[in-house]
C-alpha positions as CSV (number, residue, x, y, z in Angstrom):
1,M,0.0,0.0,0.0
2,S,1.5,3.4,-1.0
3,G,2.0,6.1,1.6
4,S,-0.8,8.3,0.2
5,N,-3.2,5.5,0.1
6,T,-2.4,4.5,3.7
7,Y,-2.9,8.1,4.8
8,N,-6.2,8.5,3.0
9,A,-7.4,5.2,4.5
10,L,-6.5,6.4,7.9
11,R,-8.1,9.8,7.3
12,R,-11.4,8.1,6.2
13,R,-11.4,5.9,9.3
14,Y,-10.7,8.9,11.5
15,D,-13.5,10.9,10.0
16,R,-15.9,8.0,10.5
17,I,-15.0,7.8,14.2
18,T,-15.2,11.6,14.8
19,G,-18.3,12.2,12.8
20,G,-19.4,15.7,11.8
21,D,-21.7,17.0,14.5
22,A,-21.0,20.0,16.8
23,L,-20.2,17.8,19.7
24,S,-17.6,15.8,17.7
25,E,-16.0,19.0,16.5
26,R,-15.5,20.2,20.0
27,V,-14.1,16.8,21.0
28,R,-11.8,16.8,17.9
29,R,-10.6,20.3,18.9
30,T,-9.9,19.0,22.4
31,L,-8.0,16.0,21.1
32,V,-6.0,18.1,18.6
33,R,-5.1,20.5,21.5
34,T,-3.2,17.6,23.1
35,L,-0.7,17.7,20.2
36,Y,0.4,21.2,21.4
37,T,0.2,20.8,25.1
38,Q,3.5,18.9,25.7
39,P,6.2,20.8,23.8
40,T,8.8,19.4,26.2
41,S,8.3,15.8,25.0
42,L,8.4,17.1,21.5
43,A,11.7,18.8,22.2
44,I,13.2,15.7,23.8
45,G,12.2,13.6,20.7
46,A,13.7,16.3,18.4
47,L,16.9,16.4,20.4
48,N,17.2,12.6,20.3
49,G,16.7,12.6,16.5
50,I,19.3,15.3,16.0
51,V,21.9,13.6,18.2
52,S,21.5,10.1,16.8
53,S,21.4,11.3,13.2
54,S,24.5,13.5,13.8
55,I,26.4,10.5,15.1
56,A,25.4,8.5,12.0
57,A,26.4,11.4,9.7
58,F,29.8,11.5,11.4
59,M,30.3,7.8,10.8
60,V,28.9,7.7,7.2
61,Q,30.8,10.8,5.9
62,E,28.5,11.3,2.9
63,T,27.4,14.7,1.7
64,L,23.8,13.6,0.9
65,F,23.5,11.9,4.2
66,T,24.9,14.9,6.1
67,S,22.5,17.3,4.2
68,L,19.5,15.2,5.2
69,C,20.7,15.2,8.8
70,V,21.0,19.1,8.7
71,I,17.5,19.4,7.2
72,L,16.2,17.0,10.0
73,G,17.7,19.3,12.6
74,I,16.1,22.4,11.0
75,V,12.7,20.7,10.9
76,A,13.0,19.5,14.5
77,V,13.9,23.0,15.8
78,A,11.1,24.6,13.7
79,R,8.5,22.1,15.1
80,V,9.5,22.9,18.7
81,I,9.3,26.7,18.0
82,V,5.8,26.3,16.3
83,A,4.5,24.1,19.1
84,T,5.7,26.7,21.7
85,K,4.4,29.8,19.9
86,L,1.1,28.6,18.4
87,S,-1.8,28.5,20.9
88,P,-4.4,25.8,20.3
89,D,-6.8,28.0,22.3
90,D,-6.8,30.7,19.7
91,S,-10.3,30.7,18.2
92,D,-9.1,32.3,15.0
93,T,-7.2,29.2,14.2
94,T,-9.4,26.4,13.0
95,T,-9.0,22.8,14.1
96,R,-8.1,21.7,10.6
97,M,-5.5,24.4,10.4
98,L,-3.9,23.2,13.6
99,E,-3.9,19.7,12.2
100,I,-2.3,20.8,8.9
101,I,0.4,22.8,10.6
102,Y,1.3,19.9,12.9
103,E,1.1,17.4,10.1
104,A,3.5,19.3,8.0
105,G,6.2,19.3,10.7
106,A,5.4,15.8,12.0
107,F,5.3,14.1,8.6
108,S,8.5,15.9,7.4
109,F,10.4,14.9,10.5
110,A,9.2,11.3,10.5
111,F,10.0,10.8,6.8
112,L,13.5,12.4,7.1
113,Y,14.1,10.3,10.2
114,G,13.0,7.1,8.5
115,L,15.0,8.0,5.3
116,I,18.2,8.6,7.3
117,A,17.8,5.3,9.1
118,A,17.2,3.5,5.7
119,L,20.4,5.2,4.3
120,T,22.4,4.1,7.3
121,I,21.4,0.5,6.6
122,W,22.4,1.1,2.9
123,Y,25.8,2.6,3.7
124,H,26.7,0.0,6.4
125,P,28.8,2.4,8.6
126,G,29.0,-0.4,11.2
127,G,26.7,-2.5,13.4
128,P,26.6,-0.2,16.4
129,V,25.7,2.9,14.4
130,E,23.0,1.0,12.4
131,V,21.5,-0.3,15.7
132,L,21.5,3.2,17.2
133,I,19.8,5.0,14.3
134,V,17.3,2.2,13.4
135,A,16.4,1.5,17.0
136,N,15.8,5.3,17.6
137,A,13.8,5.7,14.5
138,I,11.5,2.7,15.0
139,G,11.2,3.6,18.7
140,Y,10.2,7.2,17.7
141,G,7.5,5.9,15.3
142,I,6.1,3.5,17.9
143,G,6.3,6.1,20.8
144,I,4.7,8.9,18.7
145,S,1.7,6.6,18.2
146,A,1.0,6.8,21.9
147,R,1.8,10.5,22.3
148,N,-0.4,11.5,19.4
149,A,-3.2,9.1,19.9
150,G,-5.5,12.1,20.1
151,A,-4.9,12.5,16.4
152,P,-4.5,9.0,15.1
153,V,-4.1,10.0,11.5
154,I,-1.1,12.0,12.4
155,A,0.3,9.3,14.7
156,M,-0.1,6.5,12.2
157,G,1.2,8.8,9.4
158,Q,4.4,9.4,11.4
159,L,4.8,5.7,12.1
160,V,4.3,4.7,8.5
161,L,6.6,7.5,7.2
162,T,9.3,6.4,9.7
163,C,9.1,2.7,9.3
164,I,8.4,2.2,5.6
165,P,11.8,3.5,4.4
166,I,13.5,1.3,7.0
167,A,11.5,-1.8,5.9
168,I,12.4,-1.1,2.2
169,A,16.1,-0.8,3.0
170,C,15.9,-4.1,5.0
171,L,14.4,-5.8,2.0
172,L,16.9,-4.4,-0.4
173,D,19.7,-5.6,1.9
174,G,18.4,-9.1,1.4
175,S,20.0,-10.7,4.4
176,L,17.9,-13.0,6.5
177,P,18.0,-10.8,9.6
178,M,17.1,-7.7,7.6
179,V,14.3,-9.4,5.8
180,F,12.9,-10.6,9.1
181,L,13.2,-7.1,10.5
182,A,11.2,-5.8,7.6
183,I,8.5,-8.4,8.2
184,T,8.5,-7.4,11.9
185,I,8.0,-3.7,10.9
186,F,5.1,-4.6,8.6
187,L,3.5,-6.6,11.5
188,V,4.1,-3.8,14.1
189,A,2.4,-1.1,12.0
190,P,-1.2,-2.6,12.0
191,A,-0.8,-3.7,15.6
192,M,0.1,-0.1,16.6
193,A,-2.7,1.2,14.4
194,S,-5.2,-0.9,16.3
195,I,-3.8,0.3,19.7
196,T,-3.7,3.9,18.6
197,F,-7.3,4.0,17.3
198,N,-8.5,2.1,20.4
199,T,-6.7,4.7,22.6
200,F,-8.2,7.5,20.5
201,K,-11.7,6.0,20.9
202,V,-11.4,5.8,24.7
203,L,-10.1,9.4,24.8
204,R,-12.9,10.6,22.5
205,D,-15.6,8.8,24.5
206,S,-14.2,10.1,27.8
207,I,-14.2,13.7,26.5
208,S,-17.6,13.3,24.9
209,A,-19.0,11.9,28.2
210,A,-17.4,14.8,30.1
211,E,-18.9,17.3,27.7
212,T,-22.3,15.6,28.0
213,S,-22.1,15.7,31.8
214,E,-21.1,19.3,31.8
215,K,-23.9,20.2,29.4
216,L,-26.4,18.3,31.6
217,A,-25.0,20.0,34.7
218,R,-25.5,23.4,33.0
219,R,-29.0,22.4,32.0
220,M,-29.8,21.3,35.6
221,E,-28.3,24.5,36.9
222,S,-30.5,26.5,34.5
223,L,-33.6,24.5,35.5
224,A,-32.8,25.0,39.2
225,R,-32.7,28.8,38.6
226,T,-35.8,29.0,36.4
227,D,-39.4,29.3,37.5
228,V,-41.5,26.7,35.6
229,V,-44.7,28.7,35.5
230,T,-43.4,32.0,34.0
231,G,-40.0,31.0,32.5
232,L,-38.4,33.8,34.6
233,A,-35.6,33.4,37.0
234,N,-36.7,32.0,40.3
235,R,-35.3,33.0,43.8
236,A,-32.0,31.1,43.3
237,G,-31.6,32.6,39.8
238,L,-32.4,36.1,41.2
239,N,-29.7,35.8,43.9
240,H,-27.2,34.7,41.3
241,S,-27.9,37.4,38.8
242,I,-28.2,40.3,41.2
243,V,-24.9,39.5,42.8
244,E,-23.2,39.4,39.3
245,T,-24.9,42.7,38.3
246,M,-23.8,44.4,41.5
247,M,-20.2,43.3,41.1
248,N,-20.1,44.9,37.6
249,I,-22.1,48.0,38.0
250,P,-20.2,51.2,37.1
251,Q,-19.6,53.6,40.0
252,D,-21.5,56.4,38.3
253,R,-24.7,54.3,38.0
254,M,-27.4,53.3,40.5
255,L,-29.2,49.9,40.8
256,A,-32.9,50.1,41.3
257,L,-34.7,47.0,42.7
258,F,-38.4,46.8,42.4
259,W,-40.4,44.3,44.5
260,L,-43.9,43.7,43.3
261,D,-46.8,41.9,44.9
262,L,-50.0,41.3,43.0
263,D,-53.0,42.7,44.9
264,R,-55.7,40.1,45.9
265,F,-54.3,37.5,43.6
266,K,-55.5,34.8,45.9
267,E,-59.1,35.6,44.8
268,V,-58.1,34.7,41.2
269,N,-56.9,31.2,42.3
270,D,-59.8,30.6,44.6
271,L,-62.5,31.7,42.2
272,L,-61.1,30.7,38.8
273,G,-58.6,28.0,39.7
274,H,-54.9,27.7,39.8
275,Q,-54.5,27.1,36.1
276,T,-56.1,30.5,35.4
277,G,-53.9,31.9,38.2
278,D,-50.8,30.5,36.4
279,R,-51.8,32.1,33.2
280,V,-52.2,35.4,34.9
281,L,-48.7,35.1,36.4
282,S,-47.3,34.3,32.9
283,E,-49.0,37.3,31.4
284,V,-47.6,39.6,34.2
285,A,-44.2,38.1,33.6
286,A,-44.5,38.8,29.9
287,R,-45.4,42.4,30.5
288,L,-42.5,42.8,33.0
289,K,-40.0,41.3,30.4
290,K,-41.1,44.0,27.9
291,I,-40.4,46.7,30.5
292,V,-37.1,45.6,32.0
293,P,-34.1,47.3,30.3
294,E,-31.4,45.2,28.6
295,C,-29.1,45.8,31.6
296,G,-31.7,44.4,34.0
297,S,-33.4,41.2,35.0
298,V,-36.8,40.1,36.2
299,A,-37.6,37.1,38.4
300,R,-40.6,35.5,40.1
301,F,-39.7,35.6,43.8
302,G,-42.5,33.2,44.8
303,G,-46.2,33.1,44.9
304,D,-47.5,36.3,43.3
305,E,-44.3,38.3,44.0
306,F,-41.9,39.5,41.3
307,V,-38.6,41.2,41.6
308,M,-37.1,43.4,38.8
309,F,-33.7,45.2,39.0
310,C,-31.7,47.3,36.5
311,E,-29.2,50.0,36.3
312,V,-30.5,53.6,36.3
313,T,-28.9,57.0,36.1
314,S,-31.2,58.7,38.6
315,R,-34.1,58.2,41.0
316,R,-36.4,59.9,38.4
317,E,-35.6,57.1,35.9
318,S,-36.6,54.5,38.5
319,E,-39.8,56.4,39.2
320,Q,-40.7,56.3,35.5
321,L,-40.1,52.6,35.4
322,A,-42.3,52.0,38.4
323,E,-45.1,54.1,36.9
324,R,-44.9,52.1,33.7
325,M,-45.0,48.8,35.7
326,L,-48.1,49.9,37.5
327,E,-49.9,51.0,34.3
328,D,-49.0,47.9,32.3
329,I,-49.9,45.4,35.0
330,M,-53.2,47.1,35.8
331,R,-54.3,46.8,32.2
332,P,-57.1,44.2,32.0
333,I,-56.1,40.7,31.2
334,R,-58.4,38.5,29.1
335,I,-58.3,34.7,29.7
336,D,-60.9,32.5,28.0
337,G,-63.2,35.4,27.6
338,E,-62.9,36.5,31.3
339,R,-61.8,40.1,31.8
340,L,-59.5,40.2,34.8
341,E,-58.1,43.2,36.5
342,V,-55.0,42.6,38.6
343,G,-53.4,45.4,40.6
344,T,-50.0,45.5,42.2
345,S,-48.1,47.2,45.0
346,I,-44.4,48.0,44.5
347,G,-41.6,48.6,46.9
348,V,-38.4,50.2,45.6
349,A,-34.9,50.4,46.9
350,L,-31.8,52.0,45.4
351,L,-28.1,51.0,45.5
352,P,-26.1,52.5,47.1
353,E,-28.5,54.8,48.9
354,D,-30.5,52.0,50.6
355,G,-28.0,49.2,50.8
356,T,-24.5,48.2,49.8
357,D,-25.2,44.5,49.2
358,A,-27.9,42.3,47.8
359,D,-29.4,41.2,51.1
360,A,-29.6,44.8,52.4
361,L,-31.2,46.0,49.2
362,M,-33.7,43.2,49.1
363,Q,-34.7,43.9,52.7
364,A,-35.1,47.6,52.0
365,A,-37.4,46.9,49.0
366,D,-39.4,44.4,51.0
367,L,-40.0,47.0,53.7
368,A,-41.0,49.5,51.1
369,L,-43.4,47.0,49.6
370,Y,-44.9,46.3,53.1
371,H,-45.7,50.0,53.5
372,A,-47.1,50.2,50.0
373,K,-49.6,47.4,50.8
374,I,-50.7,48.7,54.2
375,E,-51.2,52.2,52.8
376,G,-53.9,51.0,50.4
377,R,-52.3,48.9,47.7
378,G,-52.0,49.8,44.1
379,R,-49.2,52.2,44.8
380,T,-45.4,52.5,44.9
381,R,-43.3,53.3,48.0
382,Y,-39.6,54.0,48.1
383,F,-37.6,52.9,51.1
384,D,-36.6,55.3,53.8
385,Q,-34.8,54.8,57.1
386,S,-38.0,55.4,59.1
387,M,-39.2,52.0,57.8
388,T,-36.3,50.3,59.5
389,R,-37.2,52.0,62.7
390,D,-40.8,50.9,62.3
391,L,-39.6,47.3,61.7
392,V,-37.4,47.4,64.8
393,R,-40.4,48.8,66.8
394,R,-42.7,46.0,65.5
395,R,-40.3,43.3,66.4
396,E,-39.8,44.8,69.8
397,I,-43.6,44.9,70.4
398,E,-43.9,41.3,69.1
399,A,-41.3,40.0,71.6
400,E,-42.7,42.0,74.5
401,L,-46.3,41.0,73.7
402,R,-45.5,37.3,73.8
403,A,-43.8,37.9,77.1
404,A,-46.7,40.0,78.4
405,I,-49.2,37.2,77.7
406,Q,-47.0,34.8,79.8
407,K,-46.5,37.4,82.6
408,D,-50.2,38.4,82.8
409,E,-49.3,42.0,82.0
410,L,-52.5,42.3,79.9
411,S,-55.9,43.1,81.2
412,I,-59.4,42.8,80.0
413,F,-61.7,45.8,80.3
414,F,-65.4,45.7,79.6
415,Q,-67.6,48.4,78.0
416,P,-71.3,48.1,78.5
417,I,-73.8,47.9,75.6
418,V,-77.1,49.3,76.9
419,D,-80.8,48.8,76.0
420,L,-81.9,52.2,74.6
421,E,-85.4,51.7,76.0
422,T,-84.7,50.6,79.5
423,G,-81.1,51.8,80.1
424,R,-80.2,48.3,81.4
425,I,-76.9,46.6,80.5
426,K,-77.4,43.8,78.0
427,T,-73.9,43.0,77.0
428,F,-70.3,43.9,77.9
429,E,-67.7,44.1,75.1
430,A,-64.4,42.7,76.1
431,L,-61.5,45.0,75.2
432,V,-57.8,44.2,75.8
433,R,-55.5,46.7,77.6
434,W,-51.8,46.5,78.0
435,F,-50.1,48.3,80.8
436,H,-46.4,48.0,80.1
437,P,-44.2,48.1,83.3
438,Q,-41.8,50.6,81.7
439,K,-43.6,52.2,78.8
440,G,-47.0,52.6,80.5
441,E,-50.3,51.9,78.7
442,L,-49.9,50.9,75.0
443,R,-52.9,51.5,72.8
444,P,-54.5,48.5,71.0
445,D,-53.9,50.2,67.6
446,E,-50.2,49.9,68.4
447,F,-50.0,46.2,69.3
448,I,-53.0,44.6,67.7
449,P,-51.7,45.1,64.0
450,V,-48.4,43.7,65.1
451,A,-50.1,40.7,66.6
452,E,-52.0,40.1,63.4
453,E,-48.9,40.5,61.2
454,T,-46.8,38.0,63.3
455,G,-49.5,35.5,64.1
456,V,-49.5,36.3,67.9
457,I,-53.1,37.3,67.5
458,V,-54.2,33.7,67.6
459,T,-52.6,33.2,71.1
460,L,-53.8,36.6,72.2
461,G,-57.4,36.1,70.9
462,N,-57.7,32.8,72.7
463,W,-56.5,34.4,75.9
464,I,-59.0,37.2,75.6
465,T,-61.8,34.8,75.0
466,Q,-60.8,32.7,78.1
467,Q,-60.6,35.8,80.4
468,A,-63.8,37.3,79.1
469,A,-65.7,34.0,79.6
470,K,-64.4,33.7,83.2
471,A,-65.6,37.2,84.0
472,A,-69.0,36.7,82.3
473,A,-69.6,33.5,84.3
474,Q,-69.8,35.7,87.4
475,W,-72.6,37.9,86.0
476,P,-76.4,37.5,85.9
477,E,-77.4,35.0,83.3
478,D,-79.2,37.6,81.1
479,V,-76.0,39.5,80.6
480,T,-73.8,38.4,77.7
481,V,-70.2,39.1,76.8
482,A,-68.9,40.1,73.3
483,V,-65.4,39.3,72.0
484,N,-63.9,40.6,68.8
485,L,-62.3,38.0,66.6
486,S,-59.5,38.6,64.1
487,P,-59.9,36.9,60.7
488,L,-56.5,35.3,61.3
489,Q,-57.8,33.8,64.5
490,I,-60.9,32.4,62.8
491,K,-58.9,30.8,60.0
492,A,-56.3,29.2,62.4
493,P,-56.5,25.4,62.8
494,G,-58.7,24.4,65.7
495,A,-60.2,27.9,66.1
496,A,-63.6,26.5,67.1
497,L,-62.1,24.1,69.6
498,G,-60.3,27.0,71.3
499,I,-63.7,28.8,71.8
500,F,-65.4,25.7,73.2
501,T,-62.4,25.0,75.5
502,A,-62.7,28.6,76.9
503,L,-66.4,28.2,77.5
504,R,-66.0,24.8,79.2
505,E,-63.2,25.9,81.5
506,A,-65.2,29.1,82.5
507,G,-68.5,27.2,82.9
508,L,-70.2,29.7,80.6
509,H,-73.2,28.7,78.4
510,P,-72.4,29.2,74.7
511,S,-75.6,31.4,74.3
512,R,-74.0,34.0,76.5
513,L,-71.0,34.5,74.2
514,E,-71.2,36.9,71.2
515,L,-68.4,36.9,68.7
516,E,-68.0,40.1,66.8
517,V,-66.5,39.8,63.3
518,T,-65.9,42.6,60.7
519,E,-66.9,42.6,57.1
520,S,-63.3,42.2,56.0
521,L,-63.5,38.6,57.1
522,F,-65.7,37.8,54.1
523,L,-63.5,39.3,51.4
524,E,-62.2,35.8,50.9
525,D,-65.1,33.4,50.6
526,S,-63.3,30.9,52.8
527,E,-64.8,27.5,53.5
528,A,-63.0,27.5,56.9
529,T,-64.9,30.7,57.8
530,G,-68.3,29.2,57.0
531,S,-67.5,26.0,58.9
532,F,-66.3,28.0,61.9
533,I,-69.5,30.1,62.1
534,T,-71.8,27.2,61.4
535,E,-70.2,24.9,64.0
536,L,-70.3,27.6,66.8
537,S,-73.8,28.9,66.0
538,E,-75.2,25.4,66.1
539,R,-73.9,25.1,69.7
540,G,-75.6,28.4,70.7
541,V,-72.8,31.0,70.2
542,R,-74.1,34.2,68.8
543,F,-72.5,36.4,66.1
544,A,-72.5,40.1,65.6
545,L,-71.4,42.0,62.4
546,D,-69.1,44.8,63.6
547,D,-68.3,48.1,61.9
548,F,-71.2,47.7,59.5
549,G,-71.0,50.2,56.6
550,T,-67.3,50.9,56.5
551,G,-66.5,49.9,53.0
552,Y,-67.3,46.2,52.2
553,S,-71.0,46.1,53.3
554,S,-73.1,43.4,51.6
555,L,-76.6,42.2,52.5
556,G,-75.4,38.8,51.2
557,Y,-73.3,38.4,54.4
558,I,-76.4,39.0,56.6
559,N,-78.5,36.6,54.5
560,K,-75.9,33.9,54.5
561,Y,-74.6,33.9,58.1
562,P,-76.7,33.7,61.4
563,F,-76.0,37.1,62.7
564,S,-78.1,38.2,65.7
565,K,-76.7,41.7,66.0
566,I,-75.4,44.4,63.7
567,K,-73.2,47.2,65.0
568,V,-73.5,50.4,63.0
569,D,-70.0,52.0,62.8
570,R,-69.4,55.1,64.9
571,S,-68.7,57.2,61.8
572,F,-72.4,57.3,61.2
573,V,-73.1,58.6,64.7
574,S,-70.3,60.9,65.7
575,G,-68.2,61.2,62.5
576,K,-67.4,64.4,60.7
577,D,-69.9,63.5,57.9
578,V,-72.9,63.0,60.2
579,G,-76.1,64.5,58.7
580,K,-79.2,63.6,56.8
581,K,-77.6,60.9,54.7
582,S,-76.1,59.1,57.7
583,D,-79.4,59.4,59.6
584,A,-81.1,57.8,56.6
585,I,-78.6,55.0,56.5
586,I,-79.1,54.3,60.2
587,R,-82.9,54.2,59.8
588,A,-82.6,51.8,56.9
589,V,-80.3,49.5,58.8
590,A,-82.6,49.7,61.9
591,E,-85.7,48.9,59.7
592,M,-83.9,45.9,58.3
593,G,-82.9,44.7,61.8
594,A,-86.5,45.0,62.9
595,Q,-87.8,42.9,60.0
596,L,-85.1,40.3,60.6
597,D,-85.5,40.2,64.4
598,M,-81.9,41.5,64.9
599,D,-80.6,44.0,67.4
600,I,-79.0,47.1,65.9
601,V,-76.2,48.6,68.0
602,A,-75.2,52.3,67.6
603,E,-71.5,52.8,68.5
604,G,-69.8,56.0,69.6
605,L,-72.6,57.6,71.5
606,E,-71.2,60.5,73.6
607,E,-74.1,63.0,73.9
608,I,-77.8,62.7,74.8
609,E,-78.8,64.1,71.4
610,Q,-77.0,61.3,69.7
611,V,-78.7,58.7,71.9
612,T,-82.1,60.2,71.3
613,A,-81.5,60.3,67.5
614,V,-80.4,56.7,67.1
615,R,-83.2,55.5,69.4
616,E,-85.8,57.3,67.3
617,A,-84.1,55.9,64.1
618,G,-84.9,52.4,65.4
619,C,-81.6,51.3,67.0
620,T,-82.2,49.0,70.0
621,L,-78.9,49.1,71.7
622,G,-76.2,51.8,72.3
623,Q,-72.6,51.9,73.2
624,G,-70.3,54.8,74.0
625,Y,-68.8,57.1,76.5
626,Y,-72.3,58.6,77.3
627,F,-73.0,55.4,79.2
628,S,-69.5,54.3,80.3
629,R,-66.0,53.9,79.3
630,A,-64.4,50.4,79.3
631,V,-63.8,49.4,83.0
632,P,-62.0,46.5,84.8
633,D,-63.9,43.4,85.5
634,Y,-64.6,44.2,89.2
635,L,-66.2,47.6,88.2
636,A,-68.2,45.8,85.5
637,A,-69.5,43.5,88.2
638,M,-70.2,46.5,90.5
639,L,-72.2,48.2,87.7
640,L,-74.4,45.1,87.4
641,T,-74.9,44.8,91.1
642,Q,-75.9,48.4,91.4
643,E,-78.3,48.1,88.5
644,R,-79.9,45.0,90.0
645,D,-80.2,46.9,93.4
646,G,-82.0,49.8,91.7
647,I,-79.1,52.3,92.3
648,S,-77.5,52.3,88.8
649,T,-75.2,55.1,88.1
650,M,-75.7,54.5,84.4
651,R,-77.4,57.3,82.6
652,K,-80.9,56.4,81.4
653,V,-82.5,57.6,78.2
654,G,-85.4,59.9,79.0
């Protein structure tokens, strides 16, 4: 087989193994890179060839032979220089070009080395010299097969070009040992070819497997950082990208972080199902992606919360982005013919004004979002330091409130609800008071919201019910006690059981307990709420609708739930807008109460004129400072005793 035919056959086999896809090309590049990564071994081989051929030239003393040895030395030095200077990592140099450059030097050196060894046999300078040059040449050809197994065509080409001239010289010599050496060379070549290609295949498969594993790892990493519903980055992806962005942001630029929370999104899930909810989230995500600048990123933080951040040149630019987000998200969304309107609240924090690292910036935006939500939703709030002080204050109150419950620092006061016809006390409303040992009295509007935010309200509410029931058990049986319930307390697991336990321990009949709930409880048509009210009312507990008329009034609540009492909000009695309209509303509610056999309580009564007016309007019960402020349990008991003895100090309606 000729040298060119052998080379072409090897090249075809190599191409079949490597294939032509993108992965194979990367593997091929990696394998070809191995040809250039060990210039030291290349230099050692070159030095060995130069020294051995020089010794042979010295012994042969022929001009042609010496010339070939000089050319071999030049090629050897040039190969080492090229291998040192040429970088296989240079993307401008193609894989095929790297192969061609290496092939030119490798094939030239191998052929010259083999030719010099063949001429040494031809000139017979002596046994030792012939052994030296032939052994080195064949050893080079075999050794290079292992070194260059990453490029088997080159490796086998060098072996063939080195050994074929030697084999031909051996055959021309004709002696039995030389003929046998030629046969040995012809047997070694295919054996080395098999070993080289097997080694190459193992290398290729190993590199390919490594690339596949790396690609899979990158894919898994990407999935771990991506939200499956919206396709946005998730919390992990957000943390990764925001840190990278903060590390590279120019000093003259600001980073704006927008934390969004969709308003009343739970209602979409509850009423239309989670699939519709997911489509709403995807639509919101699509709108945010259109808004975010190229330098920014947007992520779904979790639930119905999104976080967007980007570089801005000024606070004004961030305000414009926030305005655009509000406008775009509040545009109606149509899903399967349904027209949905989803609002959002946004908290904004700026780097470096509001934080110097990702955690501080996220916390600042979260605080700003919290204030945006409690101030009425559908608005944007920027972080300021007072929010941190508020947070510290809330956490302080939370810790002290938990301790106060354990230390009995809280007290229950009772405000009477009076029959407007007789002036007799019908009910006492239980109101919690906190007398702090260092800070004095803390108002309920200071600690009740904190209790609701932190979940302490459940423990607090159960404690209030227990104390109120114990006090009421000491009163005449016709006097009831009213306790306000928080929506969070009602929705807590075992809420009804907590009420029954308090009644049982106090020995109070369920019919003497009234639970006051506000209309906000029914914003979410919760099955748990309905079950709670049904279970308790069936056992005799009464329910009152408190603060009626303050924004979410619906006759549907009154029709659906077993209320025995409606409390008209004090704003209709003593508010700044009291007048003909408020009087008409009170009359309408009182008329409805009369038809439904329900008591109507007028709150906030402070003057005799107000008492007279609400009684004439049809209200049956009254509550307010005109009758009495909230008093401790022993004074409540004293008021009842005096009333029963006919010496009541309560003002009667004349």
